[in-house]
N, C-alpha and C positions, 0 to 999 in steps of 0.2 A: 504494499499500499504506499510506503515511502516513496517508491519510484513513480507511481501514478500521481502522487501529490506534487512531485518534483516536475512533472510535465511529460513523462515517458509513456509510449504506447506499446513498446515492445522491448523486452530484455532478455538476457540469457544468464542463468546461474552457472558460473564456471569456477567451481571450487578447485583448489590445488590438489593434484594427484601425482602419484608415483606408483611403483609396484606394491607398495605396502598397503595402499587404500584404494586403488582404482576400482576393484570390484564392488566394494561396498558403496563408494561415492557414486558411481555410475548408476547402479541399481537404484539408489535412493533419489537421485535427481531425476532420472528417467520416470520412476514412479510418481514423484511430486508433480512433475509437469504434465503427466497424463491425467492427474485429478485436478489441476489448477483450473481450467475453464470454469469460471463461476459466474453466475447471473449477475448482471449489473456491475461488473468489475472489468472496465474496458482496457485491460493490459494483458499482452500475451507474454508468457514465459517460456522460453526455449531451454532444453536441456543441454549443458555444456560442461566442459572441464578446462583446467589450466595445467598443462604438463609443466611441472616445476622442478628445478634443480635436479635434472637427470643426467647420467652419463649419456653423451651423444648418441650411443648406439641403441638407446631405449626409446627415442622419440617415435620412430616408425612403428615398432610392434605395439606400443601402448596407444597410439592414434588409431591403428587398425582395430585393435580390441574395442576401443570406445566407439568408433563408428559402427561396428558390428552389433554392439549392444544398444544403439539408439541415440547416441550423442549427435547433436546437430551442429554445435559450435565448439571448435577445438582451438584453444588459445595455447601458445607455447611461451613460457617464460624466457625471454631473451637475455642478452648479456649486459644487463643493467650495470651502470658505473657504480651502484651503491651497495651491491650485494656480491658475494663470492660465487661467480658463475663460471663453469668450465669453458675455456677458450675452445671455440668450435661449435658452441651450443647454437648460435644463430643459424649456421650452415645446416647442422644436423635437423633442426626444427623445420626449417624451410624446405628440406628434402623430404619430410614426412608429410602425411595428409592433415595439415592444419589450415586454419582460416585466418588466424591473426597471429603475428609475431609481436608480443607485448614488450614494452620497454627494450628495445633492441640495442640501446647503448650507442657506442660509436660504430655502428654497422658499417660494412664496407659497401662501395658501389657494386662490387660484384655480387653481394648477397641481395642488394636492393634489386638488381637486375633479375635474380631468381624469383624474388617476390612478385615482380611485375610479370614475369612469364607465367607464374602459377596462380595469378590473381589472389595473392595472399595480402591482406591488409597489414600495414605497419602502424604501430600504435603511437598516437601523440597522447600523452597522459597528464592528468592533473596531479597524479601522486607525487608527494614531495620526494626528492632524490631521483626517482626514475625520470622525473621531467627534466633533469639537468641536461639531457641530450636531445630534447624535443626539436631544437632548432636544426641540429645536425640531421636528424631523421627526416624532417620535413624538407630540408633543402635537397637532399639526395633523392628523395622520393619525387619531388617536383622535377628534378633534373632529368630522371629517366621515365617518368610517367607511371611510377608505382602508386598503388592505392593507399589511402591514409584512413584511420578510423580515429576519432576524437573519444577519449574514454576517461572515466574517472577511477577505474580500478578499486571500486569500494570494498572495504573489508569491514567497515563499521558504518552505522547510520550516519555519522558525521561526515563520511567521505562523499556522500551522495550529493551531487551538485546538479543544477538545472541544466537543460540544453543551452540556454543563454550564457551560463557560466562556461560551458565547453567552448562556446564560440571565442570567448576571451582567452581560454588556454591556447586555442588554435592561432589566434592573432599574435599572442606572445611568442609563438613558435616561428612567426614570420609568414603565416598564411594570410591571404586576403579573404574578404568576405565570400567572394565568388568561388575561391578554392575550398572554403569550408562548406559552402552550400552544396558543391559538387560531391564533397566527401559525405555529407549527410545523405545525399540521394543515392550514392553508391551503396552506402551501408543499409539504408532502408530496402533497396532492391535486393540486396543480398539476403537480408533477414526474412523478407517475404518469401523468397524462394526456399528457405530453410523451415518454414512453418509446416 
């Protein structure tokens, strides 16, 4: 209900997973979203996961497992500048069946080109610390034509910001209003296809 109040019409629950909890989390999230549609509550909730802090070779098998079990949105935790992440994570995640590379840090142009080729969104985030490299991600994505998603990466209710506040995050990353509008349209189209 907090997301509805903030102005959202569709969201995905993307809890952090690895081999220790993926079976439980996927089963729980898929079950929840199957029972979500409620009368008079105009917000769609999609089942998702965030593959987090994995050895690079584990991205592909875990993404494959999640898709097979009904997960519609797969986020991969990228090489954020503020957490210890294994070098090569961005590349391994992009080579797996993911939809969004979150907080990709100082991603290389070569990896941004892979994201473009595979239609994987690169995240521009409001989350403190992870957002330190937003301008770098935006600049490379715009240079090669990769898709961007503006996201607040909420872990607590206090992290939830409105779509208008996300616009501000995008502008701080160097995006124009036109580029932000295009990103919102691309994300909306993608989410509608995943319903």
